[in-house]
PyMOL commands that place a pseudoatom at each C-alpha (Angstrom):
pseudoatom trace, name=CA, resn=MET, resi=1, chain=A, elem=C, hetatm=0, pos=[62.749, 8.185, -27.215]
pseudoatom trace, name=CA, resn=ARG, resi=2, chain=A, elem=C, hetatm=0, pos=[60.017, 10.754, -27.458]
pseudoatom trace, name=CA, resn=LYS, resi=3, chain=A, elem=C, hetatm=0, pos=[57.708, 7.431, -28.647]
pseudoatom trace, name=CA, resn=SER, resi=4, chain=A, elem=C, hetatm=0, pos=[58.937, 5.612, -25.290]
pseudoatom trace, name=CA, resn=LEU, resi=5, chain=A, elem=C, hetatm=0, pos=[58.128, 8.730, -23.018]
pseudoatom trace, name=CA, resn=GLN, resi=6, chain=A, elem=C, hetatm=0, pos=[54.939, 8.887, -24.149]
pseudoatom trace, name=CA, resn=SER, resi=7, chain=A, elem=C, hetatm=0, pos=[54.239, 5.321, -24.163]
pseudoatom trace, name=CA, resn=ALA, resi=8, chain=A, elem=C, hetatm=0, pos=[55.181, 6.028, -20.130]
pseudoatom trace, name=CA, resn=SER, resi=9, chain=A, elem=C, hetatm=0, pos=[52.955, 8.727, -19.712]
pseudoatom trace, name=CA, resn=PHE, resi=10, chain=A, elem=C, hetatm=0, pos=[50.468, 6.568, -20.930]
pseudoatom trace, name=CA, resn=ALA, resi=11, chain=A, elem=C, hetatm=0, pos=[50.713, 4.106, -19.279]
pseudoatom trace, name=CA, resn=VAL, resi=12, chain=A, elem=C, hetatm=0, pos=[50.762, 5.899, -15.862]
pseudoatom trace, name=CA, resn=ILE, resi=13, chain=A, elem=C, hetatm=0, pos=[47.832, 8.052, -16.560]
pseudoatom trace, name=CA, resn=PHE, resi=14, chain=A, elem=C, hetatm=0, pos=[45.845, 4.519, -17.861]
pseudoatom trace, name=CA, resn=PHE, resi=15, chain=A, elem=C, hetatm=0, pos=[46.801, 3.646, -14.172]
pseudoatom trace, name=CA, resn=PHE, resi=16, chain=A, elem=C, hetatm=0, pos=[45.941, 5.825, -11.930]
pseudoatom trace, name=CA, resn=MET, resi=17, chain=A, elem=C, hetatm=0, pos=[42.455, 6.353, -13.692]
pseudoatom trace, name=CA, resn=ALA, resi=18, chain=A, elem=C, hetatm=0, pos=[41.606, 2.428, -14.058]
pseudoatom trace, name=CA, resn=PHE, resi=19, chain=A, elem=C, hetatm=0, pos=[42.044, 2.177, -10.149]
pseudoatom trace, name=CA, resn=GLN, resi=20, chain=A, elem=C, hetatm=0, pos=[40.365, 5.025, -8.849]
pseudoatom trace, name=CA, resn=ALA, resi=21, chain=A, elem=C, hetatm=0, pos=[37.523, 4.757, -6.974]
pseudoatom trace, name=CA, resn=VAL, resi=22, chain=A, elem=C, hetatm=0, pos=[33.982, 5.591, -8.367]
pseudoatom trace, name=CA, resn=SER, resi=23, chain=A, elem=C, hetatm=0, pos=[32.187, 7.371, -5.520]
pseudoatom trace, name=CA, resn=GLN, resi=24, chain=A, elem=C, hetatm=0, pos=[28.411, 9.965, -5.976]
pseudoatom trace, name=CA, resn=GLU, resi=25, chain=A, elem=C, hetatm=0, pos=[29.939, 13.668, -5.568]
pseudoatom trace, name=CA, resn=VAL, resi=26, chain=A, elem=C, hetatm=0, pos=[27.623, 16.313, -5.767]
pseudoatom trace, name=CA, resn=VAL, resi=27, chain=A, elem=C, hetatm=0, pos=[27.953, 19.961, -5.776]
pseudoatom trace, name=CA, resn=SER, resi=28, chain=A, elem=C, hetatm=0, pos=[24.831, 21.659, -3.943]
pseudoatom trace, name=CA, resn=SER, resi=29, chain=A, elem=C, hetatm=0, pos=[23.966, 24.742, -1.414]
pseudoatom trace, name=CA, resn=ALA, resi=30, chain=A, elem=C, hetatm=0, pos=[23.051, 22.362, 1.334]
pseudoatom trace, name=CA, resn=GLY, resi=31, chain=A, elem=C, hetatm=0, pos=[22.763, 18.648, 2.238]
pseudoatom trace, name=CA, resn=ASN, resi=32, chain=A, elem=C, hetatm=0, pos=[23.076, 16.227, 5.404]
pseudoatom trace, name=CA, resn=TYR, resi=33, chain=A, elem=C, hetatm=0, pos=[22.978, 12.731, 6.611]
pseudoatom trace, name=CA, resn=HIS, resi=34, chain=A, elem=C, hetatm=0, pos=[21.361, 11.894, 9.793]
pseudoatom trace, name=CA, resn=GLU, resi=35, chain=A, elem=C, hetatm=0, pos=[21.486, 7.941, 10.811]
pseudoatom trace, name=CA, resn=SER, resi=36, chain=A, elem=C, hetatm=0, pos=[19.628, 6.177, 14.416]
pseudoatom trace, name=CA, resn=GLU, resi=37, chain=A, elem=C, hetatm=0, pos=[19.086, 2.722, 15.261]
pseudoatom trace, name=CA, resn=THR, resi=38, chain=A, elem=C, hetatm=0, pos=[16.510, 2.323, 13.173]
pseudoatom trace, name=CA, resn=MET, resi=39, chain=A, elem=C, hetatm=0, pos=[15.963, 4.224, 10.359]
pseudoatom trace, name=CA, resn=SER, resi=40, chain=A, elem=C, hetatm=0, pos=[18.979, 6.599, 8.237]
pseudoatom trace, name=CA, resn=ILE, resi=41, chain=A, elem=C, hetatm=0, pos=[18.077, 9.580, 5.834]
pseudoatom trace, name=CA, resn=SER, resi=42, chain=A, elem=C, hetatm=0, pos=[19.803, 11.836, 3.480]
pseudoatom trace, name=CA, resn=TRP, resi=43, chain=A, elem=C, hetatm=0, pos=[19.200, 14.838, 1.454]
pseudoatom trace, name=CA, resn=THR, resi=44, chain=A, elem=C, hetatm=0, pos=[20.620, 17.225, -0.837]
pseudoatom trace, name=CA, resn=LEU, resi=45, chain=A, elem=C, hetatm=0, pos=[19.541, 21.025, -1.588]
pseudoatom trace, name=CA, resn=GLY, resi=46, chain=A, elem=C, hetatm=0, pos=[20.340, 22.592, -4.991]
pseudoatom trace, name=CA, resn=GLU, resi=47, chain=A, elem=C, hetatm=0, pos=[21.837, 19.900, -6.586]
pseudoatom trace, name=CA, resn=THR, resi=48, chain=A, elem=C, hetatm=0, pos=[22.646, 22.105, -9.950]
pseudoatom trace, name=CA, resn=VAL, resi=49, chain=A, elem=C, hetatm=0, pos=[23.114, 19.021, -12.872]
pseudoatom trace, name=CA, resn=THR, resi=50, chain=A, elem=C, hetatm=0, pos=[20.871, 16.291, -13.135]
pseudoatom trace, name=CA, resn=GLU, resi=51, chain=A, elem=C, hetatm=0, pos=[20.225, 14.561, -16.211]
pseudoatom trace, name=CA, resn=THR, resi=52, chain=A, elem=C, hetatm=0, pos=[19.045, 11.397, -17.393]
pseudoatom trace, name=CA, resn=PHE, resi=53, chain=A, elem=C, hetatm=0, pos=[19.734, 9.598, -20.504]
pseudoatom trace, name=CA, resn=THR, resi=54, chain=A, elem=C, hetatm=0, pos=[18.184, 6.570, -22.358]
pseudoatom trace, name=CA, resn=ALA, resi=55, chain=A, elem=C, hetatm=0, pos=[19.130, 4.281, -24.797]
pseudoatom trace, name=CA, resn=GLY, resi=56, chain=A, elem=C, hetatm=0, pos=[17.214, 1.533, -25.549]
pseudoatom trace, name=CA, resn=GLU, resi=57, chain=A, elem=C, hetatm=0, pos=[16.145, 0.109, -22.517]
pseudoatom trace, name=CA, resn=LEU, resi=58, chain=A, elem=C, hetatm=0, pos=[19.289, 1.312, -20.526]
pseudoatom trace, name=CA, resn=ILE, resi=59, chain=A, elem=C, hetatm=0, pos=[18.510, 4.188, -18.094]
pseudoatom trace, name=CA, resn=LEU, resi=60, chain=A, elem=C, hetatm=0, pos=[21.139, 6.900, -16.716]
pseudoatom trace, name=CA, resn=THR, resi=61, chain=A, elem=C, hetatm=0, pos=[20.066, 9.349, -14.485]
pseudoatom trace, name=CA, resn=GLN, resi=62, chain=A, elem=C, hetatm=0, pos=[22.676, 11.363, -13.353]
pseudoatom trace, name=CA, resn=GLY, resi=63, chain=A, elem=C, hetatm=0, pos=[22.366, 13.236, -9.634]
pseudoatom trace, name=CA, resn=PHE, resi=64, chain=A, elem=C, hetatm=0, pos=[23.551, 12.438, -6.171]
pseudoatom trace, name=CA, resn=GLN, resi=65, chain=A, elem=C, hetatm=0, pos=[20.266, 11.243, -4.383]
pseudoatom trace, name=CA, resn=GLN, resi=66, chain=A, elem=C, hetatm=0, pos=[20.577, 7.771, -6.754]
pseudoatom trace, name=CA, resn=PRO, resi=67, chain=A, elem=C, hetatm=0, pos=[19.793, 5.031, -4.040]
pseudoatom trace, name=CA, resn=THR, resi=68, chain=A, elem=C, hetatm=0, pos=[21.290, 1.903, -4.152]
pseudoatom trace, name=CA, resn=LEU, resi=69, chain=A, elem=C, hetatm=0, pos=[19.097, -0.787, -5.564]
pseudoatom trace, name=CA, resn=ILE, resi=70, chain=A, elem=C, hetatm=0, pos=[17.227, -3.086, -4.033]
pseudoatom trace, name=CA, resn=VAL, resi=71, chain=A, elem=C, hetatm=0, pos=[14.709, -4.768, -5.170]
pseudoatom trace, name=CA, resn=VAL, resi=72, chain=A, elem=C, hetatm=0, pos=[12.106, -6.252, -2.691]
pseudoatom trace, name=CA, resn=SER, resi=73, chain=A, elem=C, hetatm=0, pos=[8.813, -8.384, -3.676]
pseudoatom trace, name=CA, resn=VAL, resi=74, chain=A, elem=C, hetatm=0, pos=[5.626, -7.118, -3.271]
pseudoatom trace, name=CA, resn=ASP, resi=75, chain=A, elem=C, hetatm=0, pos=[3.363, -10.036, -2.334]
pseudoatom trace, name=CA, resn=GLU, resi=76, chain=A, elem=C, hetatm=0, pos=[-0.355, -10.148, -3.654]
pseudoatom trace, name=CA, resn=LEU, resi=77, chain=A, elem=C, hetatm=0, pos=[-2.887, -9.296, -1.058]
pseudoatom trace, name=CA, resn=ALA, resi=78, chain=A, elem=C, hetatm=0, pos=[-5.283, -11.763, -0.806]
pseudoatom trace, name=CA, resn=ASP, resi=79, chain=A, elem=C, hetatm=0, pos=[-9.271, -10.660, -1.962]
pseudoatom trace, name=CA, resn=PHE, resi=80, chain=A, elem=C, hetatm=0, pos=[-11.127, -10.922, 0.804]
pseudoatom trace, name=CA, resn=ASP, resi=81, chain=A, elem=C, hetatm=0, pos=[-14.903, -9.203, 0.648]
pseudoatom trace, name=CA, resn=LEU, resi=82, chain=A, elem=C, hetatm=0, pos=[-13.786, -7.228, 3.560]
pseudoatom trace, name=CA, resn=THR, resi=83, chain=A, elem=C, hetatm=0, pos=[-14.372, -3.598, 4.877]
pseudoatom trace, name=CA, resn=VAL, resi=84, chain=A, elem=C, hetatm=0, pos=[-12.254, -2.356, 7.641]
pseudoatom trace, name=CA, resn=THR, resi=85, chain=A, elem=C, hetatm=0, pos=[-12.881, 1.122, 9.024]
pseudoatom trace, name=CA, resn=ALA, resi=86, chain=A, elem=C, hetatm=0, pos=[-10.753, 2.690, 12.447]
pseudoatom trace, name=CA, resn=PHE, resi=87, chain=A, elem=C, hetatm=0, pos=[-11.629, 5.524, 14.003]
pseudoatom trace, name=CA, resn=PRO, resi=88, chain=A, elem=C, hetatm=0, pos=[-10.705, 8.249, 15.197]
pseudoatom trace, name=CA, resn=ASN, resi=89, chain=A, elem=C, hetatm=0, pos=[-7.290, 8.543, 13.004]
pseudoatom trace, name=CA, resn=PRO, resi=90, chain=A, elem=C, hetatm=0, pos=[-5.723, 10.115, 14.550]
pseudoatom trace, name=CA, resn=THR, resi=91, chain=A, elem=C, hetatm=0, pos=[-5.911, 8.757, 17.750]
pseudoatom trace, name=CA, resn=ALA, resi=92, chain=A, elem=C, hetatm=0, pos=[-4.510, 9.683, 21.402]
pseudoatom trace, name=CA, resn=ASP, resi=93, chain=A, elem=C, hetatm=0, pos=[-6.011, 6.592, 22.920]
pseudoatom trace, name=CA, resn=ILE, resi=94, chain=A, elem=C, hetatm=0, pos=[-8.551, 3.796, 21.987]
pseudoatom trace, name=CA, resn=LEU, resi=95, chain=A, elem=C, hetatm=0, pos=[-8.977, 3.114, 18.693]
pseudoatom trace, name=CA, resn=THR, resi=96, chain=A, elem=C, hetatm=0, pos=[-12.213, 0.882, 16.888]
pseudoatom trace, name=CA, resn=VAL, resi=97, chain=A, elem=C, hetatm=0, pos=[-11.995, -0.844, 14.242]
pseudoatom trace, name=CA, resn=LYS, resi=98, chain=A, elem=C, hetatm=0, pos=[-14.834, -2.108, 12.595]
pseudoatom trace, name=CA, resn=LEU, resi=99, chain=A, elem=C, hetatm=0, pos=[-15.585, -4.746, 9.965]
pseudoatom trace, name=CA, resn=GLU, resi=100, chain=A, elem=C, hetatm=0, pos=[-17.876, -4.588, 7.248]
pseudoatom trace, name=CA, resn=ASN, resi=101, chain=A, elem=C, hetatm=0, pos=[-19.214, -7.866, 5.279]
pseudoatom trace, name=CA, resn=HIS, resi=102, chain=A, elem=C, hetatm=0, pos=[-17.850, -9.906, 8.274]
pseudoatom trace, name=CA, resn=ASN, resi=103, chain=A, elem=C, hetatm=0, pos=[-18.626, -13.795, 7.153]
pseudoatom trace, name=CA, resn=TYR, resi=104, chain=A, elem=C, hetatm=0, pos=[-15.515, -15.451, 8.174]
pseudoatom trace, name=CA, resn=ASP, resi=105, chain=A, elem=C, hetatm=0, pos=[-14.620, -17.836, 10.519]
pseudoatom trace, name=CA, resn=LYS, resi=106, chain=A, elem=C, hetatm=0, pos=[-11.100, -16.177, 11.936]
pseudoatom trace, name=CA, resn=VAL, resi=107, chain=A, elem=C, hetatm=0, pos=[-10.272, -12.926, 12.001]
pseudoatom trace, name=CA, resn=SER, resi=108, chain=A, elem=C, hetatm=0, pos=[-6.930, -11.278, 13.853]
pseudoatom trace, name=CA, resn=TYR, resi=109, chain=A, elem=C, hetatm=0, pos=[-5.083, -8.007, 13.659]
pseudoatom trace, name=CA, resn=THR, resi=110, chain=A, elem=C, hetatm=0, pos=[-1.673, -6.694, 14.680]
pseudoatom trace, name=CA, resn=LEU, resi=111, chain=A, elem=C, hetatm=0, pos=[-0.359, -3.365, 15.406]
pseudoatom trace, name=CA, resn=TYR, resi=112, chain=A, elem=C, hetatm=0, pos=[3.305, -2.622, 13.958]
pseudoatom trace, name=CA, resn=ASP, resi=113, chain=A, elem=C, hetatm=0, pos=[5.341, 0.385, 14.340]
pseudoatom trace, name=CA, resn=MET, resi=114, chain=A, elem=C, hetatm=0, pos=[7.464, 1.981, 11.957]
pseudoatom trace, name=CA, resn=SER, resi=115, chain=A, elem=C, hetatm=0, pos=[10.454, -0.241, 11.962]
pseudoatom trace, name=CA, resn=GLY, resi=116, chain=A, elem=C, hetatm=0, pos=[8.854, -3.312, 12.278]
pseudoatom trace, name=CA, resn=ARG, resi=117, chain=A, elem=C, hetatm=0, pos=[8.210, -4.017, 16.095]
pseudoatom trace, name=CA, resn=LEU, resi=118, chain=A, elem=C, hetatm=0, pos=[4.871, -6.231, 17.193]
pseudoatom trace, name=CA, resn=PHE, resi=119, chain=A, elem=C, hetatm=0, pos=[3.304, -4.458, 19.680]
pseudoatom trace, name=CA, resn=THR, resi=120, chain=A, elem=C, hetatm=0, pos=[-0.290, -6.370, 19.967]
pseudoatom trace, name=CA, resn=SER, resi=121, chain=A, elem=C, hetatm=0, pos=[-2.028, -8.521, 18.416]
pseudoatom trace, name=CA, resn=GLY, resi=122, chain=A, elem=C, hetatm=0, pos=[-5.725, -10.316, 18.816]
pseudoatom trace, name=CA, resn=ASP, resi=123, chain=A, elem=C, hetatm=0, pos=[-8.957, -11.823, 17.376]
pseudoatom trace, name=CA, resn=PHE, resi=124, chain=A, elem=C, hetatm=0, pos=[-11.566, -10.006, 16.246]
pseudoatom trace, name=CA, resn=SER, resi=125, chain=A, elem=C, hetatm=0, pos=[-14.313, -11.599, 18.488]
pseudoatom trace, name=CA, resn=GLY, resi=126, chain=A, elem=C, hetatm=0, pos=[-17.767, -9.952, 16.453]
pseudoatom trace, name=CA, resn=SER, resi=127, chain=A, elem=C, hetatm=0, pos=[-17.475, -7.078, 14.123]
pseudoatom trace, name=CA, resn=GLU, resi=128, chain=A, elem=C, hetatm=0, pos=[-15.837, -4.805, 16.330]
pseudoatom trace, name=CA, resn=GLU, resi=129, chain=A, elem=C, hetatm=0, pos=[-12.648, -4.190, 18.405]
pseudoatom trace, name=CA, resn=ARG, resi=130, chain=A, elem=C, hetatm=0, pos=[-11.140, -1.658, 20.495]
pseudoatom trace, name=CA, resn=ILE, resi=131, chain=A, elem=C, hetatm=0, pos=[-7.504, -1.215, 20.731]
pseudoatom trace, name=CA, resn=SER, resi=132, chain=A, elem=C, hetatm=0, pos=[-5.448, 0.705, 23.544]
pseudoatom trace, name=CA, resn=PHE, resi=133, chain=A, elem=C, hetatm=0, pos=[-2.990, 3.520, 21.911]
pseudoatom trace, name=CA, resn=THR, resi=134, chain=A, elem=C, hetatm=0, pos=[-2.545, 5.183, 25.548]
pseudoatom trace, name=CA, resn=SER, resi=135, chain=A, elem=C, hetatm=0, pos=[0.912, 3.184, 26.919]
pseudoatom trace, name=CA, resn=LEU, resi=136, chain=A, elem=C, hetatm=0, pos=[2.361, 4.049, 22.772]
pseudoatom trace, name=CA, resn=LYS, resi=137, chain=A, elem=C, hetatm=0, pos=[3.998, 6.756, 22.149]
pseudoatom trace, name=CA, resn=SER, resi=138, chain=A, elem=C, hetatm=0, pos=[3.313, 9.208, 19.627]
pseudoatom trace, name=CA, resn=GLY, resi=139, chain=A, elem=C, hetatm=0, pos=[4.041, 8.478, 15.893]
pseudoatom trace, name=CA, resn=VAL, resi=140, chain=A, elem=C, hetatm=0, pos=[3.048, 6.296, 12.694]
pseudoatom trace, name=CA, resn=TYR, resi=141, chain=A, elem=C, hetatm=0, pos=[1.708, 2.618, 13.445]
pseudoatom trace, name=CA, resn=PHE, resi=142, chain=A, elem=C, hetatm=0, pos=[0.370, 0.005, 11.191]
pseudoatom trace, name=CA, resn=LEU, resi=143, chain=A, elem=C, hetatm=0, pos=[-2.581, -2.397, 11.611]
pseudoatom trace, name=CA, resn=THR, resi=144, chain=A, elem=C, hetatm=0, pos=[-2.680, -5.675, 9.602]
pseudoatom trace, name=CA, resn=ILE, resi=145, chain=A, elem=C, hetatm=0, pos=[-6.078, -7.574, 9.682]
pseudoatom trace, name=CA, resn=MET, resi=146, chain=A, elem=C, hetatm=0, pos=[-5.648, -10.885, 8.841]
pseudoatom trace, name=CA, resn=VAL, resi=147, chain=A, elem=C, hetatm=0, pos=[-8.637, -13.616, 7.638]
pseudoatom trace, name=CA, resn=GLU, resi=148, chain=A, elem=C, hetatm=0, pos=[-8.056, -16.671, 7.813]
pseudoatom trace, name=CA, resn=GLY, resi=149, chain=A, elem=C, hetatm=0, pos=[-4.461, -16.195, 8.908]
pseudoatom trace, name=CA, resn=LYS, resi=150, chain=A, elem=C, hetatm=0, pos=[-3.678, -14.484, 5.402]
pseudoatom trace, name=CA, resn=GLU, resi=151, chain=A, elem=C, hetatm=0, pos=[-3.125, -10.394, 5.135]
pseudoatom trace, name=CA, resn=ALA, resi=152, chain=A, elem=C, hetatm=0, pos=[-6.251, -8.704, 4.073]
pseudoatom trace, name=CA, resn=ARG, resi=153, chain=A, elem=C, hetatm=0, pos=[-5.897, -5.144, 4.375]
pseudoatom trace, name=CA, resn=THR, resi=154, chain=A, elem=C, hetatm=0, pos=[-3.208, -2.816, 5.935]
pseudoatom trace, name=CA, resn=LEU, resi=155, chain=A, elem=C, hetatm=0, pos=[-4.061, 0.637, 7.789]
pseudoatom trace, name=CA, resn=LYS, resi=156, chain=A, elem=C, hetatm=0, pos=[-1.775, 3.163, 8.359]
pseudoatom trace, name=CA, resn=ILE, resi=157, chain=A, elem=C, hetatm=0, pos=[-2.748, 4.841, 12.137]
pseudoatom trace, name=CA, resn=LEU, resi=158, chain=A, elem=C, hetatm=0, pos=[-1.558, 7.901, 13.585]
pseudoatom trace, name=CA, resn=LYS, resi=159, chain=A, elem=C, hetatm=0, pos=[-0.751, 7.765, 17.592]
pseudoatom trace, name=CA, resn=GLN, resi=160, chain=A, elem=C, hetatm=0, pos=[-0.915, 11.661, 18.681]
for i in range(1, 160): cmd.bond("trace and resi %d" % i, "trace and resi %d" % (i + 1))
show_as sticks, trace
zoom trace
């Protein structure tokens, strides 16, 4: 009787342990999560226990702020002998973009915001182009320079 009671107790404990949900939990002094249409951010302050263990090629890091692993491919930029200068940066109204070593048939540009929305694009008619930022909101923008249809450079531009 005692042995069957122990077996039943073990089976019940095993059942609850096997089917319990695994979730991330943390003991911290502060933290929060915010989400908008274009981004989300989470943070933790004062996480008391973090540790990293390694065994061969395996790495385990304990801690709440462990993101879901997302593998993103990174394309190599074409190797163009082109120097790009953009000023003033930060800008309030007009951004001047100068090209040095410009001996290519077609050089163009695209301007994106942080969420990837295209705001403007155009072709260089010479070695200098002026781009208006007057109608854009303050923030961070990415100016991509394309040479003959291939991405050559990307600059981070701040709009005041």
